[in-house]
C-alpha positions in Angstrom: 0.0 0.0 0.0 1.4 3.4 -1.0 1.7 6.0 1.7 2.1 9.7 1.0 3.3 11.9 3.9 3.1 15.7 3.7 5.1 18.1 5.7 6.2 21.7 5.7 2.9 23.5 6.5 2.5 26.2 9.0 1.7 29.8 9.7 3.3 32.5 7.4 2.7 36.2 6.9 1.4 37.5 3.5 4.2 37.7 1.0 6.1 34.9 2.7 7.2 31.5 1.4 6.8 27.9 2.4 8.0 24.6 0.9 5.7 21.6 1.2 7.1 18.1 0.9 5.4 14.8 0.0 7.4 11.7 0.7 6.2 8.5 -0.9 6.7 5.1 0.6 8.0 3.7 -2.7 9.4 4.8 -6.0 7.6 7.7 -7.5 8.7 6.5 -11.0 5.6 4.2 -10.9 3.1 7.1 -10.7 1.5 8.4 -13.9 1.5 11.8 -12.1 1.7 13.4 -8.7 -0.1 16.5 -7.7 -1.0 19.0 -4.9 -4.6 19.8 -4.1 -5.9 22.2 -1.5 -9.2 22.6 0.4 -10.2 25.8 2.2 -13.0 25.9 4.8 -16.4 25.6 3.2 -14.9 25.1 -0.3 -14.3 22.1 -2.5 -10.9 20.5 -2.9 -9.1 22.0 -5.9 -6.1 21.1 -8.0 -3.1 23.4 -7.3 -0.3 21.8 -9.4 0.6 18.6 -11.1 3.8 17.0 -12.4 3.6 14.2 -15.0 5.9 11.2 -15.1 7.8 12.9 -18.0 8.3 16.0 -16.0 5.7 18.3 -17.5 4.1 20.6 -15.0 0.8 22.5 -14.9 -0.7 25.0 -12.5 -4.0 26.4 -11.5 -4.4 30.0 -12.6 -4.5 31.5 -9.0 -1.0 30.1 -8.3 0.8 30.5 -11.6 4.0 32.4 -11.3 4.0 32.0 -7.5 4.1 28.2 -6.9 6.5 25.6 -8.3 6.1 21.8 -8.2 9.1 19.7 -8.5 10.3 16.2 -7.6 13.4 14.4 -6.3 13.3 10.9 -7.7 16.2 9.7 -5.5 14.3 10.8 -2.4 10.9 9.7 -3.7 9.6 13.2 -2.8 7.6 15.8 -4.5 7.8 19.4 -3.4 5.6 22.5 -3.7 7.5 25.8 -3.4 5.0 28.5 -2.5 6.2 32.1 -2.8 4.3 35.4 -2.4 1.7 33.8 -0.3 -1.7 35.4 0.1 -4.4 35.0 2.7 -6.5 33.2 0.1 -3.9 30.5 -0.1 -4.9 29.4 3.4 -6.1 25.8 3.2 -5.2 22.2 3.9 -2.8 21.0 1.2 -3.0 17.4 0.1 -0.5 15.3 -1.9 -2.0 13.1 -4.6 -0.6 10.4 -6.8 -2.1 8.3 -9.5 -1.0 4.9 -10.8 -2.9 3.0 -13.4 -6.5 3.1 -12.0 -5.7 3.9 -8.4 -5.5 7.3 -6.7 -3.6 7.8 -3.4 -3.9 10.7 -1.0 -1.8 12.0 1.9 -3.3 13.1 5.2 -2.9 16.8 4.5 -0.9 19.7 5.9 -2.3 23.0 7.1 -1.1 26.3 5.5 -2.3 29.5 7.1 -1.4 32.9 5.6 -2.1 35.6 8.1 -0.6 38.7 9.6 
């Protein structure tokens, strides 16, 4: 069973930065893609960024130019570098991975942007 463990969340002031990490229990080579989602209170979970197995990345419009998704295959870890954070980025951030017909989720990490 694949396990995804997020870390790196916390409280940050507007304009600040955070880097989230998602460590997988096995090789991330096997995933068709890995992604970050977020869910704010009273809102639906939304896709933030995705990285395909070939390295192609894509971002939701609200985070383009501010967030960067990347991966370290040797560490079986995917990252989300978040810069120029805004209060509206406040949410629980979830790591997601897809392999063949199965989707895996992490437990989530809270990001709060507030002064």
